[in-house]
N, C-alpha and C positions, 0 to 999 in steps of 0.2 A: 230809240227811246232811252236807252241806257247812257248814251253820250250827251244827252241834253244837259244834265247837271254839270258835266265837265266843261261844256261850252260856256255856261254861266260863270264858272270859276275862272276860266281863262281870260275873259274880258275881250276887249277889242284887239284885232291884230296889230302888230307893231308898226306897220306902215300908216295906219289910220290914226288921226287925232280925234280926241273927243270934242264934240261941238260946244260943250260947256267948260268953263274954266275950273270948276271944283271937282275934278275927276277923282282925286285921292280921297276927298271927304265922302263922295258918293259911294266909293268902294267900301268904306268902313261903316257907312250908315246902317246896313242890316245888322252888323255885329253890335253896334251901339244900341239899336232898338231891342235886340235880344237881351242884352245885359239889363236894360231898363225894365223890360217885362219881367225878367227873373227877380229883380230887386223889388218891384212893387207887388208882385203876386206871390212870391215865396219868402224872400229873406225878411222884408219889413214886417209882415204879419207874424212870422215866427218869432222875431225879436220882441214884438209887443206882447205876445202871449207868454214868453219866457219872463219878461219883467213883471207882468201881472201875477204869474205864479210865485215869483220870489216875494212880491209884496204880500200875497196871501199867506205864504209860509212864515214870514216874519211877524205877521199880525196874529198868529195863533195864540189863544189864551185859554185858561181853565174855564170849562163849561161850554166850549164850542162843540157843536155836534158836527162830526166830520165823517167822510167816507175815504177809505184808503184806495190805492190803485188796485188792490185785490178784491174790492167790493165789500169790505168789512165796515159796518156802521158802528159808531161808538161816540162817547162823550169824553173829551179831554179831561183827565184828572190831574196830570202833572206835565208841565212844559219844561224841558231841559234844553241845553244848548243845541244838541244835534238830534234829539229824539223827543218823543212825546209818549205818555202812558195813557192809553184809552181804556175806559170802562165799557166793556162790551155787554156784560150781564151783571147781575147782582154780585156774584163772587168771582168774576172773571175780569182781569186787567191784563192788557197786552202792551208791550213796548214796541214802537215803530220808529224808524228814522223819519225826520221831518219830510224828507223828499218822497216818502211813501203816501203822503196825504194828497188825494187828488182834488178834493174840494171841501168847502165848509158849507154845511147846510144852513144852520142857524145857531144862535146861542141858546143853550138849554135853559129855559125859564119855566117855572111852574105856573100853571094856570091859576086863576083866581079861585076856582072851585076846589082844586086840590089843596091849595094853601088853606082855605077855610076849613076843609075837612081835617087837615093835619092840626090846625089850631084847636078845633073842637076836641079832637082825640087827646091832645096834650092837656087841655083843661079837664077833661074827664079823668085822665089818669092822675092829675094833681089833686083833685077834690076827693073828699071821702066817698066811699062807695055808695052809690044810690043817689046822691044829691045832684051830681053833674049830668046824669043820664036824662033826667026829666027836663033839664034846661036845654040840652042839646037837641031834643026832639021837637021843642016848641018852635 
């Protein structure tokens, strides 16, 4: 049983000729098939993913909500050549290499309700005390 792979590698004995004319091609056909399988199942998808990651990193902009490879969620405050500064909390900003960003979740946009509330608060603070409060509640 252990000698079977050895017989496959040795080929036909020297005295016998192959019945087909393409003996050399048929000997290399398994190697060619293995190389093709590696290319289409491993190398090509890896190259596609690497190009997609490079496009994502080059398209980073202020306001994007991202996740780092360490699992930290934040919003991009500043984009530099080789790094980004993420706002993680109200008073917490962290600087990361661009390569540490694993994916972009979405662009940070305020919802309509939160914008309306902020506008009302701004109007209330601008108007004299007492006048704007009644209008905002209506």
